[in-house]
LUMLUM-558887 format. One record per residue (C-alpha): residue in one letter; residue number from 1; x, y, z. Coordinates in Angstrom, 2 decimals. Example, Ala and Ser with C-alpha at 12.3 -4.5 7.8 and 13.67 -1.06 7.14 Angstrom:
2
SITE   resn   resi         u         v         w
SITE      a      1     12.30     -4.50      7.80
SITE      s      2     13.67     -1.06      7.14
END
This chain:
538
SITE   resn   resi         u         v         w
SITE      m      1   -142.67      0.84    356.84
SITE      t      2   -145.07      2.01    353.81
SITE      p      3   -144.02      3.02    350.52
SITE      h      4   -142.89      6.75    350.36
SITE      t      5   -142.72      7.02    354.19
SITE      p      6   -139.20      7.35    355.16
SITE      p      7   -138.43      6.46    358.80
SITE      v      8   -137.23      9.13    361.12
SITE      t      9   -133.65      8.22    361.75
SITE      d     10   -132.23     10.90    364.13
SITE      g     11   -131.22      8.38    366.78
SITE      s     12   -129.90      4.92    366.68
SITE      v     13   -130.93      2.47    363.75
SITE      l     14   -131.11     -1.25    363.34
SITE      i     15   -130.69     -2.33    360.06
SITE      s     16   -132.05     -6.19    360.09
SITE      n     17   -131.85     -9.07    357.78
SITE      a     18   -129.55     -7.43    355.34
SITE      r     19   -127.57     -9.12    352.70
SITE      v     20   -124.22     -7.31    353.66
SITE      i     21   -121.69     -6.64    351.00
SITE      d     22   -118.99     -4.85    352.85
SITE      g     23   -117.04     -3.21    350.04
SITE      t     24   -113.80     -5.36    350.50
SITE      g     25   -114.76     -7.83    347.70
SITE      a     26   -115.70    -10.41    350.46
SITE      p     27   -118.87    -12.69    349.74
SITE      e     28   -122.11    -11.24    351.18
SITE      i     29   -123.19    -12.41    354.71
SITE      t     30   -126.72    -12.06    356.30
SITE      a     31   -126.43     -9.60    359.30
SITE      d     32   -127.82     -6.79    361.28
SITE      i     33   -126.12     -3.58    361.42
SITE      l     34   -126.59     -1.16    364.45
SITE      v     35   -125.77      2.51    363.66
SITE      e     36   -125.58      5.10    366.51
SITE      n     37   -124.54      8.81    366.26
SITE      g     38   -124.01      8.56    362.49
SITE      y     39   -121.41      5.63    362.74
SITE      i     40   -121.60      1.84    362.55
SITE      t     41   -121.24      0.33    365.92
SITE      q     42   -122.12     -3.25    365.60
SITE      i     43   -122.56     -5.95    362.94
SITE      a     44   -123.92     -9.07    364.38
SITE      p     45   -125.84    -12.09    363.28
SITE      p     46   -129.50    -11.54    362.34
SITE      g     47   -131.88    -11.26    365.44
SITE      s     48   -128.96    -10.88    367.90
SITE      l     49   -129.60     -7.19    368.29
SITE      a     50   -133.41     -7.25    367.92
SITE      a     51   -134.06     -6.84    371.68
SITE      m     52   -132.57     -3.50    371.95
SITE      p     53   -135.12     -0.92    372.99
SITE      g     54   -135.71      2.54    371.89
SITE      i     55   -134.11      2.11    368.22
SITE      v     56   -135.57      2.75    364.84
SITE      r     57   -135.81     -0.60    362.79
SITE      i     58   -135.46     -1.05    358.99
SITE      d     59   -136.24     -4.48    357.65
SITE      a     60   -133.82     -5.07    354.74
SITE      r     61   -134.78     -8.72    354.25
SITE      g     62   -133.93     -9.83    350.55
SITE      s     63   -132.07     -6.54    349.89
SITE      v     64   -128.32     -5.94    349.48
SITE      v     65   -126.85     -3.32    352.09
SITE      a     66   -123.57     -1.87    350.91
SITE      p     67   -121.39      1.18    351.53
SITE      g     68   -122.43      4.22    349.95
SITE      f     69   -120.94      4.42    346.27
SITE      i     70   -118.20      6.75    345.75
SITE      d     71   -118.09      8.51    342.35
SITE      v     72   -114.45      8.45    341.55
SITE      h     73   -114.96     10.82    338.51
SITE      s     74   -117.18     13.89    338.94
SITE      h     75   -117.51     17.31    337.60
SITE      a     76   -120.26     18.34    340.16
SITE      d     77   -118.00     21.15    341.50
SITE      n     78   -120.68     23.67    341.05
SITE      a     79   -123.45     21.73    342.65
SITE      p     80   -123.48     23.16    345.98
SITE      l     81   -123.76     26.71    344.58
SITE      l     82   -127.10     25.73    342.91
SITE      a     83   -130.32     26.58    344.28
SITE      d     84   -131.77     23.27    343.09
SITE      d     85   -130.69     20.18    344.88
SITE      d     86   -128.71     18.05    342.63
SITE      l     87   -130.01     14.62    343.12
SITE      t     88   -128.26     12.95    340.17
SITE      k     89   -125.77     11.16    342.33
SITE      i     90   -127.80     10.58    345.73
SITE      s     91   -130.57      8.91    343.69
SITE      q     92   -127.96      6.37    342.19
SITE      g     93   -126.72      5.40    345.80
SITE      v     94   -123.68      7.86    345.54
SITE      t     95   -122.87      9.48    348.86
SITE      t     96   -119.43     10.82    348.14
SITE      e     97   -117.92     12.21    344.81
SITE      i     98   -114.39     13.29    343.84
SITE      t     99   -114.51     16.47    341.95
SITE      g    100   -112.06     18.77    340.23
SITE      n    101   -111.42     16.14    337.38
SITE      c    102   -109.91     16.61    333.93
SITE      g    103   -107.85     19.77    334.97
SITE      y    104   -110.87     21.92    335.72
SITE      s    105   -111.51     23.18    339.33
SITE      l    106   -113.26     26.35    340.52
SITE      a    107   -110.15     27.69    342.51
SITE      p    108   -107.69     29.23    342.55
SITE      v    109   -108.42     32.46    340.81
SITE      d    110   -105.58     35.22    340.08
SITE      p    111   -107.39     38.56    340.37
SITE      n    112   -105.35     39.80    337.30
SITE      r    113   -106.72     36.88    335.33
SITE      e    114   -110.34     36.52    336.63
SITE      q    115   -112.00     36.93    333.28
SITE      e    116   -109.85     34.22    331.70
SITE      f    117   -110.89     31.97    334.52
SITE      l    118   -114.55     32.67    334.01
SITE      d    119   -114.28     32.28    330.23
SITE      d    120   -112.75     28.91    330.62
SITE      s    121   -114.96     27.60    333.52
SITE      r    122   -118.27     28.84    332.05
SITE      k    123   -117.72     26.49    329.07
SITE      l    124   -118.36     23.62    331.44
SITE      f    125   -119.96     25.15    334.83
SITE      t    126   -122.94     27.11    335.64
SITE      f    127   -122.22     28.88    338.70
SITE      e    128   -122.44     32.48    340.43
SITE      y    129   -118.85     33.72    341.08
SITE      t    130   -118.55     35.54    344.30
SITE      g    131   -114.90     36.62    344.28
SITE      w    132   -113.07     33.91    345.87
SITE      r    133   -109.34     33.53    345.07
SITE      g    134   -107.28     30.72    346.75
SITE      a    135   -108.56     27.12    347.23
SITE      d    136   -108.95     27.98    350.82
SITE      e    137   -111.42     30.66    350.07
SITE      w    138   -113.13     28.29    347.70
SITE      f    139   -113.42     25.60    350.19
SITE      a    140   -114.79     28.10    352.70
SITE      v    141   -117.54     28.80    350.24
SITE      l    142   -118.29     25.03    349.95
SITE      d    143   -118.30     24.75    353.84
SITE      r    144   -121.01     27.35    354.06
SITE      r    145   -123.14     25.80    351.37
SITE      p    146   -124.03     22.32    352.30
SITE      a    147   -124.00     19.61    349.43
SITE      v    148   -126.33     16.79    348.52
SITE      v    149   -123.26     14.50    348.70
SITE      n    150   -119.84     14.44    350.25
SITE      i    151   -117.24     16.26    348.08
SITE      c    152   -113.55     15.36    347.87
SITE      p    153   -111.98     18.11    345.71
SITE      l    154   -108.98     17.86    343.38
SITE      i    155   -107.33     20.90    342.12
SITE      g    156   -107.27     21.42    338.31
SITE      h    157   -103.92     21.81    336.56
SITE      g    158   -105.65     23.99    333.86
SITE      t    159   -107.11     26.28    336.45
SITE      l    160   -103.53     26.49    338.06
SITE      r    161   -102.16     27.40    334.75
SITE      i    162   -104.66     30.12    334.00
SITE      a    163   -103.97     31.57    337.49
SITE      a    164   -100.12     31.61    336.90
SITE      i    165    -99.75     32.15    333.09
SITE      g    166   -103.17     32.70    331.39
SITE      a    167   -104.89     30.79    328.60
SITE      a    168   -102.21     31.36    325.98
SITE      n    169   -100.13     28.73    324.36
SITE      v    170    -96.79     29.46    325.98
SITE      p    171    -94.24     27.19    327.78
SITE      a    172    -94.30     27.46    331.52
SITE      s    173    -90.89     28.99    332.86
SITE      s    174    -89.43     27.66    336.04
SITE      a    175    -91.00     30.69    337.74
SITE      d    176    -94.32     29.91    336.30
SITE      v    177    -94.16     26.18    337.58
SITE      e    178    -93.09     27.38    340.88
SITE      a    179    -95.95     29.75    341.13
SITE      m    180    -98.31     26.77    340.17
SITE      g    181    -96.65     24.63    342.74
SITE      d    182    -97.15     27.09    345.56
SITE      l    183   -100.92     27.29    344.58
SITE      l    184   -101.08     23.58    344.56
SITE      e    185    -99.26     23.36    348.00
SITE      a    186   -101.60     25.85    349.61
SITE      a    187   -104.68     23.95    348.04
SITE      l    188   -103.47     20.67    349.48
SITE      e    189   -102.96     22.45    352.94
SITE      a    190   -106.30     23.62    352.71
SITE      g    191   -107.65     19.88    352.06
SITE      a    192   -107.35     19.28    348.37
SITE      f    193   -107.10     15.49    347.68
SITE      g    194   -104.68     15.83    344.71
SITE      l    195   -104.05     17.25    341.23
SITE      s    196   -105.98     16.58    338.08
SITE      s    197   -105.00     17.41    334.39
SITE      g    198   -107.03     17.54    331.07
SITE      l    199   -104.40     17.31    328.50
SITE      i    200   -106.97     17.20    325.47
SITE      y    201   -108.29     20.71    326.95
SITE      p    202   -106.55     24.26    326.73
SITE      p    203   -104.61     25.26    328.58
SITE      g    204   -103.59     21.83    329.75
SITE      m    205   -102.77     20.77    326.31
SITE      y    206    -99.95     23.46    326.06
SITE      s    207    -98.15     21.82    328.99
SITE      s    208    -94.94     19.68    328.99
SITE      t    209    -94.41     16.47    330.63
SITE      e    210    -91.65     18.10    332.78
SITE      e    211    -94.06     20.97    333.84
SITE      l    212    -96.49     18.25    335.07
SITE      a    213    -93.99     16.20    336.87
SITE      r    214    -92.52     19.04    338.78
SITE      l    215    -96.15     20.07    339.82
SITE      a    216    -96.97     16.49    340.87
SITE      s    217    -93.69     16.46    342.83
SITE      r    218    -94.99     18.97    345.31
SITE      m    219    -97.53     16.67    346.46
SITE      p    220    -97.09     14.15    349.33
SITE      a    221    -96.66     10.66    348.16
SITE      d    222   -100.13      9.45    349.15
SITE      r    223   -101.95     12.15    347.15
SITE      v    224   -103.09     11.53    343.62
SITE      y    225   -102.33     12.66    340.10
SITE      a    226   -105.74     12.11    338.12
SITE      t    227   -105.23     12.72    334.34
SITE      h    228   -107.35     12.80    331.32
SITE      m    229   -104.44     12.00    329.14
SITE      r    230   -103.20     13.84    326.09
SITE      d    231   -104.42     11.16    323.74
SITE      e    232   -106.99      8.35    324.19
SITE      s    233   -106.93      7.40    320.39
SITE      a    234   -104.06      6.61    318.17
SITE      r    235   -101.43      7.75    320.75
SITE      l    236   -103.00      5.97    323.76
SITE      l    237    -99.86      4.01    324.81
SITE      e    238    -97.61      6.97    324.56
SITE      s    239   -100.02      8.90    326.56
SITE      i    240    -99.90      6.27    329.35
SITE      d    241    -96.15      6.32    329.22
SITE      e    242    -96.23     10.16    329.92
SITE      a    243    -98.64      9.82    332.72
SITE      l    244    -96.38      6.82    334.30
SITE      t    245    -93.29      9.13    333.72
SITE      i    246    -95.04     12.01    335.61
SITE      a    247    -96.06      9.54    338.66
SITE      r    248    -92.45      7.97    338.79
SITE      t    249    -90.76     11.42    338.71
SITE      a    250    -93.22     12.75    341.31
SITE      g    251    -93.34      9.70    343.55
SITE      c    252    -97.08      9.90    343.70
SITE      r    253   -100.17      7.85    342.81
SITE      v    254   -101.66      8.08    339.30
SITE      q    255   -105.22      7.72    338.23
SITE      i    256   -105.96      7.10    334.58
SITE      s    257   -109.14      8.72    334.08
SITE      h    258   -111.94      7.09    331.91
SITE      v    259   -109.37      4.50    330.27
SITE      k    260   -110.75      4.03    326.68
SITE      a    261   -109.54      3.49    322.96
SITE      a    262   -111.51      6.34    321.37
SITE      g    263   -112.35      6.26    317.60
SITE      k    264   -113.36      3.32    315.52
SITE      q    265   -109.91      2.85    314.13
SITE      n    266   -108.62      2.32    317.58
SITE      w    267   -111.12     -0.16    318.94
SITE      g    268   -109.50     -3.16    320.60
SITE      g    269   -106.71     -1.05    322.09
SITE      v    270   -107.74     -1.20    325.79
SITE      q    271   -106.06     -4.50    326.41
SITE      r    272   -102.93     -3.17    325.20
SITE      a    273   -103.17     -0.06    327.51
SITE      l    274   -104.15     -2.48    330.58
SITE      d    275   -101.04     -4.70    329.72
SITE      r    276    -99.04     -1.43    329.88
SITE      l    277   -100.37     -0.37    333.24
SITE      d    278   -100.01     -3.85    334.65
SITE      e    279    -96.35     -3.77    333.61
SITE      a    280    -95.94     -0.56    335.50
SITE      r    281    -97.74     -1.96    338.65
SITE      n    282    -95.44     -5.00    338.77
SITE      s    283    -92.51     -2.65    338.78
SITE      g    284    -94.03     -0.63    341.62
SITE      t    285    -95.95      2.25    340.19
SITE      r    286    -99.19      2.84    342.04
SITE      v    287   -101.39      3.32    339.05
SITE      t    288   -105.05      2.65    338.82
SITE      q    289   -107.75      3.66    336.45
SITE      d    290   -111.53      4.34    336.01
SITE      i    291   -114.27      3.83    333.44
SITE      y    292   -117.97      4.92    333.09
SITE      p    293   -120.12      2.08    331.63
SITE      y    294   -121.14      3.64    328.33
SITE      s    295   -119.74      3.60    324.80
SITE      a    296   -120.29      7.43    324.14
SITE      a    297   -118.54     10.09    325.97
SITE      a    298   -119.46     13.66    326.67
SITE      t    299   -117.53     17.00    326.86
SITE      s    300   -117.36     20.31    325.39
SITE      l    301   -117.96     20.66    321.70
SITE      s    302   -115.10     22.95    321.21
SITE      i    303   -112.55     20.10    321.58
SITE      c    304   -113.45     19.44    317.89
SITE      l    305   -111.19     22.54    317.15
SITE      p    306   -107.27     22.05    316.65
SITE      p    307   -105.06     23.16    319.67
SITE      w    308   -103.92     26.36    318.18
SITE      a    309   -107.51     27.57    317.85
SITE      h    310   -107.75     27.78    321.67
SITE      d    311   -104.57     29.82    322.07
SITE      g    312   -105.51     33.05    323.93
SITE      g    313   -108.90     31.65    325.49
SITE      l    314   -112.35     32.39    324.38
SITE      p    315   -111.92     35.79    322.97
SITE      a    316   -109.02     34.53    320.65
SITE      t    317   -111.07     31.50    319.55
SITE      l    318   -113.99     33.66    318.71
SITE      r    319   -111.87     35.99    316.68
SITE      y    320   -110.34     32.88    314.82
SITE      l    321   -113.83     31.59    314.04
SITE      a    322   -114.90     34.90    312.71
SITE      d    323   -111.84     35.49    310.30
SITE      p    324   -112.04     33.66    307.19
SITE      s    325   -108.60     32.74    306.84
SITE      t    326   -108.15     30.98    310.37
SITE      r    327   -111.68     29.49    309.97
SITE      a    328   -110.62     28.03    306.62
SITE      r    329   -107.56     26.74    308.30
SITE      m    330   -109.53     24.94    311.27
SITE      r    331   -111.86     23.43    308.50
SITE      e    332   -108.96     22.06    306.67
SITE      q    333   -107.22     20.65    309.58
SITE      i    334   -110.45     18.90    311.06
SITE      l    335   -111.28     17.43    307.47
SITE      a    336   -107.43     16.00    307.40
SITE      g    337   -108.43     13.50    310.04
SITE      d    338   -105.66     12.17    312.03
SITE      d    339   -102.36     14.16    311.17
SITE      g    340   -100.34     13.02    314.20
SITE      t    341   -100.45     16.38    315.86
SITE      w    342   -103.75     16.16    317.89
SITE      e    343   -106.60     13.93    318.82
SITE      n    344   -109.12     14.77    316.20
SITE      v    345   -112.49     13.63    317.76
SITE      v    346   -114.46     14.26    314.71
SITE      y    347   -112.33     11.89    312.68
SITE      g    348   -112.86      9.19    315.46
SITE      a    349   -116.73      9.48    315.60
SITE      g    350   -118.03     11.01    312.41
SITE      y    351   -120.62     13.83    312.37
SITE      e    352   -123.27     11.49    312.78
SITE      g    353   -121.49     10.33    316.18
SITE      i    354   -121.68     13.76    317.59
SITE      l    355   -125.00     14.76    319.37
SITE      v    356   -125.40     18.22    320.72
SITE      a    357   -126.35     17.80    324.34
SITE      d    358   -126.73     21.38    325.30
SITE      t    359   -125.92     24.90    324.16
SITE      r    360   -126.42     28.60    325.34
SITE      s    361   -129.42     29.07    322.86
SITE      g    362   -130.84     25.59    323.05
SITE      t    363   -131.48     25.73    319.29
SITE      y    364   -129.94     22.17    318.09
SITE      d    365   -130.17     20.34    321.56
SITE      g    366   -130.65     16.83    320.82
SITE      s    367   -129.41     17.00    317.03
SITE      t    368   -126.37     15.37    315.70
SITE      i    369   -123.95     17.47    313.60
SITE      a    370   -124.95     15.36    310.47
SITE      e    371   -128.47     16.57    311.16
SITE      i    372   -127.94     20.13    311.76
SITE      a    373   -126.05     20.29    308.70
SITE      v    374   -128.93     18.98    306.53
SITE      t    375   -131.19     21.64    308.33
SITE      r    376   -128.79     24.43    307.53
SITE      g    377   -128.02     23.07    303.98
SITE      v    378   -124.24     23.06    304.63
SITE      e    379   -121.38     20.82    304.88
SITE      p    380   -121.15     19.06    308.38
SITE      v    381   -117.82     20.58    309.19
SITE      d    382   -119.39     24.15    308.38
SITE      a    383   -122.29     23.34    310.49
SITE      l    384   -119.78     22.41    313.39
SITE      l    385   -117.86     25.84    313.26
SITE      a    386   -120.94     27.79    312.78
SITE      l    387   -122.57     26.37    315.88
SITE      l    388   -119.44     27.06    317.94
SITE      q    389   -119.36     30.53    316.84
SITE      d    390   -123.04     31.16    317.21
SITE      e    391   -123.10     29.59    320.88
SITE      e    392   -119.73     31.52    321.64
SITE      l    393   -118.36     27.90    322.50
SITE      e    394   -121.06     27.24    325.16
SITE      a    395   -121.95     24.07    323.68
SITE      r    396   -121.46     20.49    324.99
SITE      m    397   -121.77     17.10    323.15
SITE      v    398   -122.30     13.34    323.52
SITE      i    399   -119.79     11.75    321.25
SITE      f    400   -120.27      8.01    320.19
SITE      d    401   -116.78      6.73    319.60
SITE      m    402   -116.01      3.69    321.74
SITE      d    403   -116.33     -0.25    321.60
SITE      e    404   -118.43     -2.11    324.10
SITE      r    405   -115.87     -4.81    324.18
SITE      d    406   -113.17     -2.50    325.16
SITE      l    407   -115.36     -1.32    328.13
SITE      e    408   -116.02     -4.80    329.21
SITE      t    409   -112.13     -5.42    329.05
SITE      a    410   -111.40     -2.44    331.31
SITE      l    411   -114.06     -3.49    333.62
SITE      r    412   -112.47     -6.94    334.20
SITE      s    413   -109.27     -5.50    335.67
SITE      p    414   -109.29     -5.31    339.48
SITE      f    415   -107.70     -2.11    339.24
SITE      t    416   -110.73     -0.17    337.55
SITE      s    417   -113.02      1.73    339.69
SITE      i    418   -116.24      3.31    338.51
SITE      g    419   -116.89      7.07    337.78
SITE      s    420   -119.68      8.86    336.28
SITE      d    421   -117.80     11.55    334.42
SITE      g    422   -121.13     13.34    334.42
SITE      l    423   -121.16     16.90    333.15
SITE      p    424   -121.75     19.65    335.83
SITE      p    425   -125.52     20.22    336.70
SITE      g    426   -127.51     23.28    336.31
SITE      r    427   -127.67     23.30    332.56
SITE      e    428   -130.64     22.65    330.32
SITE      g    429   -130.45     20.28    327.49
SITE      r    430   -130.10     16.63    326.87
SITE      q    431   -127.36     15.13    329.19
SITE      h    432   -125.44     11.90    328.81
SITE      p    433   -127.32      8.94    330.65
SITE      r    434   -124.07      8.39    332.79
SITE      l    435   -125.18     11.54    334.74
SITE      y    436   -128.23      9.78    336.08
SITE      g    437   -127.41      5.93    335.90
SITE      t    438   -123.72      5.05    335.96
SITE      f    439   -123.86      2.93    339.09
SITE      p    440   -127.16      1.08    338.60
SITE      r    441   -126.05      0.36    335.06
SITE      v    442   -122.82     -1.33    336.16
SITE      l    443   -124.83     -3.45    338.63
SITE      a    444   -127.77     -4.37    336.10
SITE      r    445   -125.91     -4.86    332.77
SITE      y    446   -122.36     -5.90    333.68
SITE      v    447   -123.01     -7.85    336.78
SITE      r    448   -126.66     -9.15    336.62
SITE      e    449   -126.92     -9.56    332.75
SITE      r    450   -123.61    -10.19    331.39
SITE      g    451   -121.60    -11.54    334.61
SITE      i    452   -118.61     -9.60    333.44
SITE      i    453   -117.68     -9.16    337.47
SITE      d    454   -119.50    -10.43    340.17
SITE      l    455   -121.54     -8.29    342.83
SITE      p    456   -119.04     -8.18    345.63
SITE      e    457   -116.32     -7.20    343.42
SITE      a    458   -118.34     -4.55    341.48
SITE      i    459   -119.38     -2.99    344.91
SITE      r    460   -115.71     -3.08    345.80
SITE      r    461   -114.93     -0.93    342.63
SITE      m    462   -117.45      1.64    343.69
SITE      t    463   -116.44      1.83    347.36
SITE      s    464   -113.20      0.53    349.12
SITE      l    465   -111.12      0.77    345.86
SITE      p    466   -111.78      4.66    345.30
SITE      a    467   -111.38      5.36    349.05
SITE      e    468   -108.17      3.71    349.21
SITE      v    469   -106.91      5.36    346.13
SITE      f    470   -107.95      9.03    346.95
SITE      g    471   -107.75      8.68    350.61
SITE      v    472   -111.47      9.10    351.29
SITE      p    473   -111.83      9.10    355.22
SITE      e    474   -113.94      6.81    357.28
SITE      r    475   -115.97      5.47    354.25
SITE      g    476   -115.73      2.75    351.52
SITE      i    477   -116.42     -0.33    353.77
SITE      l    478   -119.23     -1.49    356.17
SITE      a    479   -117.19     -1.94    359.34
SITE      i    480   -117.35     -0.99    362.96
SITE      g    481   -116.16      2.38    363.34
SITE      k    482   -117.12      3.70    359.86
SITE      v    483   -119.45      6.40    358.90
SITE      a    484   -122.86      5.06    358.13
SITE      d    485   -123.10      6.20    354.46
SITE      i    486   -125.04      3.23    353.29
SITE      v    487   -127.13      2.18    350.25
SITE      c    488   -129.82     -0.39    350.09
SITE      f    489   -130.95     -2.00    346.81
SITE      d    490   -132.68     -4.95    345.35
SITE      p    491   -129.99     -6.64    343.01
SITE      a    492   -132.65     -8.30    340.91
SITE      a    493   -134.33     -4.88    340.15
SITE      i    494   -131.59     -2.39    340.23
SITE      d    495   -131.19     -0.61    336.74
SITE      h    496   -131.40      2.74    334.96
SITE      p    497   -133.83      2.74    332.34
SITE      g    498   -132.61      6.32    330.67
SITE      t    499   -131.29      6.50    327.28
SITE      y    500   -129.46      8.88    325.20
SITE      v    501   -132.75     10.22    324.02
SITE      e    502   -134.40     10.26    327.44
SITE      p    503   -131.43     10.23    329.98
SITE      e    504   -132.96     11.87    332.94
SITE      l    505   -135.11      8.94    334.01
SITE      a    506   -134.80      7.94    337.70
SITE      p    507   -132.86      4.76    338.62
SITE      q    508   -134.82      1.66    339.75
SITE      g    509   -134.55     -0.85    342.50
SITE      i    510   -132.78      1.36    345.00
SITE      s    511   -134.65      1.08    348.37
SITE      w    512   -132.92      3.83    350.45
SITE      v    513   -129.91      5.74    350.96
SITE      m    514   -128.40      6.67    354.24
SITE      q    515   -125.80      9.40    354.92
SITE      a    516   -124.30      9.50    358.38
SITE      g    517   -127.10      7.57    359.77
SITE      h    518   -130.01      9.64    358.29
SITE      i    519   -132.20      8.54    355.35
SITE      a    520   -131.58     10.74    352.42
SITE      m    521   -133.50      8.93    349.67
SITE      f    522   -136.34      6.39    350.32
SITE      d    523   -138.19      4.55    347.69
SITE      g    524   -136.84      7.14    345.25
SITE      q    525   -137.90     10.05    347.36
SITE      w    526   -135.64     12.88    348.40
SITE      a    527   -135.87     13.79    352.04
SITE      g    528   -135.06     17.39    351.22
SITE      i    529   -131.99     17.87    353.50
SITE      r    530   -128.59     18.45    352.20
SITE      r    531   -126.34     16.34    354.63
SITE      g    532   -123.00     16.21    352.53
SITE      s    533   -119.93     18.04    353.29
SITE      r    534   -116.41     18.77    352.08
SITE      l    535   -114.18     16.03    353.27
SITE      r    536   -110.43     16.22    354.05
SITE      p    537   -107.82     13.38    352.95
SITE      a    538   -107.45     10.66    355.51
END
């Protein structure tokens, strides 16, 4: 095969002389793999299948062949709706992603609260809304619009709450929880993989532990409650305890999303968090966690505001920003630091540690809040509030508030899987490099360069571990009878050169990516056919 000339793989494919890492954590072997009709049918010693006629041969000599990676924490819910192909994951070797994380999903939608749904969703997603209501209708939309990679959707608690209650800061009544539970059950019946929560975001931040536990109790025991916890800073352990209480009450699995100790004052806290999780596992709680391999996070800039400022949704927040008295109250509370009532991310990162990634106008994309304050000749807190008001909350940030040593500590745990937590595609601006390079970065920086974990174990964290936790069907392991979602890469060359200044650079060292027996990426080139589909839980 010549560079940039992908083989035609519409029939049987023989992958020969491969360094096979099967996803189980077992050491690599050298083998040939036969793929027929999209499935792996034979794995045999090199040369033993070479005499078979009429098949396409791909020589993988010197390269690692592994299961297609599973992005355990994605926000690309809107990707199938976009006209442009979202190549951010397939170019990394990802063939399946878990969407609907952090309490955000694009269904269900109550017709009486449609605008509240749109106001909340469009702070994060770019999409054309065509009027779907229940999760079954949303999934039908996905089924008509092929995706670049396979999708395993979760249902967001925040979306459920808006459908049942709205965006207001009010306790959920028993009837409200029943209504949310009915919507969740319908979504699970339609093929959702579980429930997610985002307890730092409105309206999830307004929920009680009891509300979340009652909702999670509506799920079968093998489904997952994935949570962006209530606090990842000073109250990290208390937040873990809440997540464990919910899982124990409901009897379900729990996934701690992007485990971290945010804020310089909390660095070193990840080991204590892992100790708490190990204690829970030893007592029988099915709890796992994920990370992304960067010391900066990315999310909506609006979480810099205190919780009460979100009460009532977008229109109310804009009124609060426009009113001098409530704006002064926001300012005072942000400047107060950690007062014990909310996770003040400004306190944890500082204004120089908050980089504006993208905004509706694009005016300050790529600048820190500290730099914007100098440009505007105001105090940083006032620059922050003015920016949120000017952009009507349509602003996202990269926030530098974590310690590399905590990241490495989390990565050493055998219960840690890998997720990009990449923000949704379709927006302009400077995105976090994790959107483009999470999986190559793990293999380059933490396997090859630093030796934090070895290569077979890293592959397990990207494949069979997330497949087991979330019930991803027929994928995650290279074995006879599994779907031929496969990535081939050079372990000595795989990397992502992207930076926070120039994040969108393509990964390096990935030879090709196969989806159900078809080459999707070859030598960095996209084959141009969306072969992903919505999966259903195993």
